[in-house]
C-alpha positions as CSV (number, residue, x, y, z in Angstrom):
1,X,0.0,0.0,0.0
2,X,1.4,3.4,-1.0
3,X,1.9,6.1,1.6
4,X,0.3,9.6,1.5
5,X,3.3,11.2,-0.2
6,X,3.4,8.6,-2.9
7,X,-0.4,9.0,-3.5
8,X,0.0,12.8,-3.6
9,X,2.8,12.5,-6.2
10,X,0.6,10.1,-8.3
11,X,-2.3,12.6,-8.2
12,X,0.0,15.5,-9.2
13,X,1.6,13.6,-12.0
14,X,-1.8,12.3,-13.4
15,X,-3.2,15.8,-13.0
16,X,-0.5,17.1,-15.3
17,X,-1.3,14.3,-17.8
18,X,-5.0,15.3,-17.7
19,X,-4.0,18.9,-18.4
20,X,-2.2,17.8,-21.5
21,X,-5.1,15.6,-22.6
22,X,-7.6,18.4,-22.1
23,X,-5.6,20.6,-24.5
24,X,-5.6,17.8,-27.1
25,X,-9.3,17.1,-26.7
26,X,-10.1,20.8,-27.1
27,X,-8.0,21.0,-30.3
28,X,-9.6,17.8,-31.7
29,X,-13.1,19.0,-30.8
30,X,-12.5,22.4,-32.5
31,X,-11.2,20.7,-35.6
32,X,-14.1,18.2,-35.8
33,X,-16.7,20.9,-35.2
34,X,-15.2,23.2,-37.8
35,X,-15.2,20.3,-40.3
36,X,-18.9,19.5,-39.5
37,X,-19.9,23.1,-39.9
38,X,-18.1,23.3,-43.3
39,X,-19.9,20.1,-44.4
40,X,-23.2,21.5,-43.3
41,X,-22.5,24.7,-45.3
42,X,-21.5,22.7,-48.5
43,X,-24.1,20.0,-48.3
44,X,-27.4,20.5,-50.1
45,X,-30.1,21.4,-47.6
46,X,-32.2,18.5,-48.8
47,X,-29.6,16.0,-47.9
48,X,-30.2,14.6,-44.4
49,X,-27.4,13.6,-42.0
50,X,-26.8,10.1,-40.9
51,X,-26.1,9.1,-37.3
52,X,-22.8,10.5,-36.0
53,X,-22.3,12.9,-38.9
54,X,-23.0,15.8,-36.6
55,X,-22.0,16.4,-33.0
56,X,-19.6,13.6,-32.8
57,X,-17.6,15.4,-30.2
58,X,-20.6,15.3,-27.8
59,X,-20.6,11.5,-28.1
60,X,-16.8,11.4,-27.4
61,X,-17.2,13.6,-24.3
62,X,-20.0,11.3,-23.1
63,X,-17.9,8.2,-23.7
64,X,-15.1,9.7,-21.6
65,X,-17.2,9.7,-18.4
66,X,-19.5,6.7,-18.8
67,X,-18.5,3.2,-17.7
68,X,-16.8,1.2,-20.4
69,X,-19.1,-1.4,-21.9
70,X,-17.7,-4.4,-23.8
71,X,-18.6,-4.0,-27.5
72,X,-18.8,-0.2,-27.4
73,X,-17.6,1.3,-30.7
74,X,-14.7,3.7,-30.6
75,X,-15.3,7.3,-31.9
76,X,-13.1,6.4,-34.9
77,X,-15.4,3.5,-35.7
78,X,-18.5,5.6,-35.3
79,X,-17.0,8.3,-37.6
80,X,-15.9,5.7,-40.2
81,X,-19.4,4.1,-40.3
82,X,-21.1,7.6,-40.5
83,X,-19.1,8.7,-43.4
84,X,-18.7,5.4,-45.3
85,X,-19.6,5.8,-49.0
86,X,-19.8,9.6,-48.7
87,X,-17.7,11.7,-51.0
């Protein structure tokens, strides 16, 4: 069993890792949302969106906090399925 000092060091190190991940998530979120907005602008209004073609970042944020369930698809898998066959 770790002592208090070791646990504090672990918390501080992992907090720094979370800070770095937050920066990466924010950048990825901004890039995805910008691409989604551009697609909406370029896509004919009569063309409907398929599941996960919009607001994919909200799904990703939800998956980060929910318990992991065997068989859950990754965000990359959801995006690939959403855009399969679309040019």
